[in-house]
N, C-alpha and C positions, 0 to 999 in steps of 0.2 A: 362467385367469390374473387375478391379484388386484393391486389397486395396491401391495401391500406386496411383491409379487415383484422380484426383480431385474432391471434393464431396461438399464443400459449400465454401463461402467466410464468413468471419467476418471481420466487418468494426472496426478500431481502435476507441478508443475515441475521439481521436483528441486533445491530451493533449497538445499538441505543437501546435495547432492550425490548421492542416490539416489532416483530416481524410483520411486513405487509407485502401485498403481490401486486408487483408491476405489470401491467399490460402491455403486451407487445404485438406488434404486426407481423404479416407475413413476409414484408420486405426488409425486415430490421437486420437479420443476420447477414443479408447480401452486403448491406451496407458496412459493417462491422469488417467483413472479409476484403470487400475491395479496398476500402479506406485503412484499414489497419494493418491486416494479414499481407496482403498485396503489396501495398504502398510502404508500410515501415519494416515488416519483416523480411519483403521479398520472397513470400513463401511459393513454391512450384512443387510440380508434381514429383520430383525426386527426394523432396524432402520426407524426412520422419521426425514426428512431434512427439514429445513425451510430457507430461504434466503432473506433477505431484498433486495436484488440485483436483478433484474429483468433477464428474460431470453433472452433478447436483447442484451446482451454482454458477453464475454466468461466466466466470472466469475460465473455471475447467472445461465447461460446456464449449465454449469458443476454440481455447486452446486445442482439446483433444478430439473434438467432434467435426466443429461446423469448419473451422480453419482448413485441415487436412481433407475434407470432403469436399469443399469449393474447387480444389485445384486438384484432386485426384491423388494426393499424398498419402502417405503412411502414418498411422496412429499406433503409439504403444498405450495400453491401458494397465494399470496397475490397481489390483484390488486391495492389496493390504493397507496397513497404516503406513502414514508417509513419515517414517523414520528416517534418519540422516542415512545411516548405512544400507539401508534397504533401497532408497532412492539411487545412491552412488553406484551401488552394484547394478540396480537395473539400466543405468546411464552406461555404464561400463559393458554390460552384457549386451543390449539393444543396438547402442551406438545411434541415439536420435541426432539431428543435425539442428533442432530447436528445441531448445529446453524450458519450461516454465515451472516457476515456483513462487515463493514468498521469502520476506526476509527473515522470519523465524528460521525457517529450514535452511536458507543458504548459510547462516550463522552456524547452525549445528552441524551442517555439511563440512565446512571450514575445520570445526573441533575435530570432526570424525577424521578429515583427511591428514591431520596431525599424526594420527594412529596408524594408518594404512596408507598406501599408494594407490590412486585410482586413475585410470585412463579416461580423460573426458575428450579426447582430441576430435571427436566426430563432431561436437557441437559447434556451430558457427556463429549462434547467438543464444543468450539467455536472456529471459524476461522474469520480472519481478512486479507483483501487483499485490493488492489485499491492504497492504501498509507501506509507508514511506520506506525507502532504502537508504539506511545509513551510509553516507559517504565512505566511512571506515568499511563497512562490508564490501562496498565496491571495489575498493583499491585492492583488499586482501585477496577476494575472488579473482580479479585479473591478474593479481602477481603469483598467486598459485596455478591458476590453470589457463591462463594467457586468454581468458574468454570476457568479453565485455557483457555485463547485465543491463538491459533496456529497462529502466524503471518506469513506471506508467501510472496514471491513475484513471479508473474507470468507474462504473458504477451498475448495479442491477437496473436502475432506472434507463440508464444511457446505453445497456447490455453489455458493453466491454470497455476497452482503452480509449479514452478521447485525448488525453494528454501524454505523450511519451518521449522518451529519449531516442535518439537515433544513433545507428553505429558509425562511430568516428566522429561524433559530435555531442559529447555526453559532458555534463558540469555534474560531478560526483554529488549526491544530495540534492540534485534538482530533478522535478518530476519530468522536465524536458520543455517541448512545445507541441501545441497543439495538432493533432491528427488531421490530416486533408479531410476536409469536408465537413470539420466541428468548428465552431466560434464559441469563444468564451470570454467572459467579462468578470473583472474584478471591481465589485460594486461596494461603495461606502456605505456608512449608515444613513446617508440622504437619499439612497438609491443612484447616485451618480458613479460613472467610471473612476474609478481611483487612479491618481496618477502612478508611473511606474515608480517602484520601490516601496510602495504604501501596502500596508496590509489591507485586505477587505474578503468579502465574501464572495465565492466563486461561483458565477452561474455558466451554464454549458447549453449549447443549442446544435443539433445535429439529427441526421437523418434516422438515426437508430433510437432516438429517445422516447419513451414510454409516453402514451396519452394519458395515463393516470393510473391511480391504484384501485384495484378492485374493491368495493364496498367501502371507500373511504374519501368521500366527497370532500370533505373538509380539509383533510390533509392535501387532496389533489390540489385545490385552489390555492393552498398555501407554497405548494413546492412546483406547481406547472404553471408557469406565467406566461401565457401566451406560446412562443416559441422557445421560451427559455426554461430550464430546469433549475431550481436553487439547490445546490448540491449539499449545502451545510458545512463545507469546508472553508478554511479560512487559507488565503493565499497572498503571495506578492509576486510581481514580475519584475525581472530586472531589466537593466538597459539593453541588454542582448534579446529580449523577448524569451528568457527561460521562466519556468513557474517554478515558485519554491513554497512547498506546503509549510503550514503553520501550525495545524491542528483542526478539530472540530469546532464549530463555531460556540458549541455548548460546553466545550473542554477549556476553553481560554478561562483564565482567571486573571485577578490582578493582585500585585503584590507592590507595597509601598505606592500604590496610585498607578503602578506601571504593570501592562498588559505582559502575561508570562504564557508562551508557548509551550506546551508539555513536550512537544515533537523536539524542541530545541534543547531541553533539558535533557532528555532521553538521548538525543545524538551526542552531546557532550560527554555523557557516561561512558556510551559505548565505546567512545575512543580509549578510555582506560582499559588496559591490557587484562584486568580481571574480570570483566563484565561481558556477560555472553548477552543478555536482554535487559531492558529497563522500561519501566512504565512509570508515568509520573500525574498524579492528581493533586487537586487543591485538598489541603488540610485544614480544617475550621480549628484555630486555638481558642484557649480559653477566654479570650479576649473578644471573640467573635470575628476577627481577622484569619485570612487564608495565608497559608504558607505553601511551597511545593513540600509533597511527600513522595520519596520514590519507593518503587517496589523493585530490586534488583536481583537476576538470576546469576550467580556467578560462574565462571569457567571450571570446568572440571579441575579437581585438586586444589582450588582455592577456597580458602576457610574464612568464613565470617567472623569480624571481630569489630570493637569499638575502634580499633586503630585504622581499620580498613574504612569504616564509615568516614573518619576525619579525613583520610587522604582522599577519598571520592569526593567529597565537599568542597576540599582545597582545590582539586582537578578542574571541577566544575567553575569554581570562582576564577582561575586563570584562564579558562576558555572561554567563557561568556559572562556577560555583565554580573556582577557579583550578587544582587540582590535576588537572582533567580536561583541560587542554588537550593538544593534539598534542605531542609531544614530537619528531615526526618528520612532515614533510609531503613527499609525493611528488607532482610534478604528471604526471597522465596526459591523453592525449588522449580515452579514453572509460572506462567502467566497465563490467566484465562484467556482463551481464544474461541472465535467461533470456527464452524466447519472451512469457512473461507479463509483461515488464517488471520483475521482481524482481531485485534486486541479488544477484549471486552472490558474498556474502561470503567463503565457504569458498576461492574462488579467489583473493582477494586475501590470505588467510592463508596460501596456499601461496607466493604470493610472496616475503611476509617482508617 
């Protein structure tokens, strides 16, 4: 048996509707532990980790099992549903030093913290993944608890996080910079490296990347190109080398001939004091053209109204380019999510 031999499969969350199994080797977790957990988080044997995400997907498996095992640290496992009050109470009771969660739950925990006081002083670093962390949630969390959240992007195919913020060097809203051991490219429509500031497709190369998908030869050829994995994410890199998420390649759409990133509109909506969560999809008008439609979860105690719709639309127009504002806003009690906490945008598209 070799470190290059296949060791396990991990199924993707199926955020695009069809799960598939990424094949990983014996060595892959060791690289994630060394390059991310040790280098970015500085994990050591005295740490206690607690992840609201479960062991059955890559993010939780690394956070709550592989990382603490690698250095001989302690892990806290919670079997219940990841609801805000229960997670905050578990942190307060078990006193972890490293806390891992997802943007949806960070937002819900901030709302819960307005109702009760929680002591999170044991936590030296918090981590977010699965979806981009809005800058507003980062700022509010740091103001409330004095703890930085390190946002990052990873994938089942790369096993864990490969672009991450680093403690003390965070640009709120950015995914950060490549984790040591990984290389990333932003590729234009011609397959060339895109200049800084230009939107393109994100490719990643690293030692933990899957060799391919089980029983999906055509998809493997499409997504695994030599040493590079084609992530399906749209990104841009700024002049300081920080990477900014713009959305999934298949989520982007044009309005008035210009590209719209759902993530940009969602981030603008979340800045409003009444909004807890938001998701944006393309809506096909009767004339066949597409415009942004937003599904909005309001904070507790806020009532939906036509006046609030207009207020949110004006708010977005003032924050970002006016043509990107949502022509339609539908208030919902919750957004469809995968077990990993990823927004299932395709289900919103089905609603229309």
